[in-house]
C-alpha positions in Angstrom: 74.5 34.7 73.4 74.3 33.2 70.2 78.5 32.7 70.1 77.9 31.4 73.5 75.3 28.4 72.6 77.6 28.2 69.1 80.5 27.4 71.6 78.5 24.7 72.9 78.8 26.9 76.5 76.5 26.0 79.2 74.5 29.6 79.6 71.7 28.8 82.3 73.6 29.5 85.8 76.8 30.7 84.3 75.2 33.6 83.2 75.5 36.1 85.8 79.0 35.4 85.9 79.5 36.1 81.9 77.5 39.6 82.5 79.8 40.4 85.1 83.2 39.2 82.5 81.9 41.3 79.7 81.8 44.4 81.9 85.6 43.7 82.9 86.4 42.4 79.8 84.6 45.1 77.7 82.5 43.7 74.7 85.9 43.2 72.2 87.8 41.4 74.3 84.4 39.4 75.3 83.4 38.5 72.1 87.4 37.3 70.9 87.2 34.8 74.2 83.8 33.1 72.5 84.7 33.5 69.4 87.8 31.3 70.1 85.7 29.0 72.1 83.5 28.9 69.2 86.1 27.6 66.6 87.7 25.2 69.1 83.9 23.6 69.2 83.8 23.3 65.7 86.9 22.4 64.3 86.1 19.4 67.3 88.5 20.3 69.8 87.9 18.6 72.8 87.7 20.1 76.6 89.3 18.1 79.9 85.9 18.9 81.2 83.7 20.6 79.0 83.3 24.1 76.3 81.8 25.8 79.9 84.5 24.8 82.4 87.5 26.0 79.1 85.7 28.9 78.7 85.3 29.8 82.1 89.0 29.3 82.2 90.2 32.0 79.5 87.7 34.6 80.9 89.9 34.3 84.7 93.1 34.1 82.8 92.1 36.8 80.5 90.5 38.7 83.8 93.3 38.0 86.0 96.0 39.2 83.1 97.2 42.9 83.0 96.1 45.2 81.0 98.7 47.2 78.8 97.7 50.8 78.3 98.3 53.4 75.7 101.6 55.6 75.6 99.4 58.2 75.5 97.7 57.2 79.1 101.1 56.8 80.5 103.0 59.9 79.3 100.1 62.4 80.5 99.7 61.1 84.0 103.3 61.9 85.2 
């Protein structure tokens, strides 16, 4: 949650969304997106709406992106 605060993201009403996104994306990918948001905030990059909207947009893109399966998984399912 400290990454969210540092990134200037409003957690309150979005808490459940962030919890679900973390479960779907897995912790490592979710934390990567938070780190990007934090970097944007610390570097002073302005979002079109606000930092929260920018992060939500990134999360939605990540959830919708296809996941590449490891080669070993693909070969064992034949």
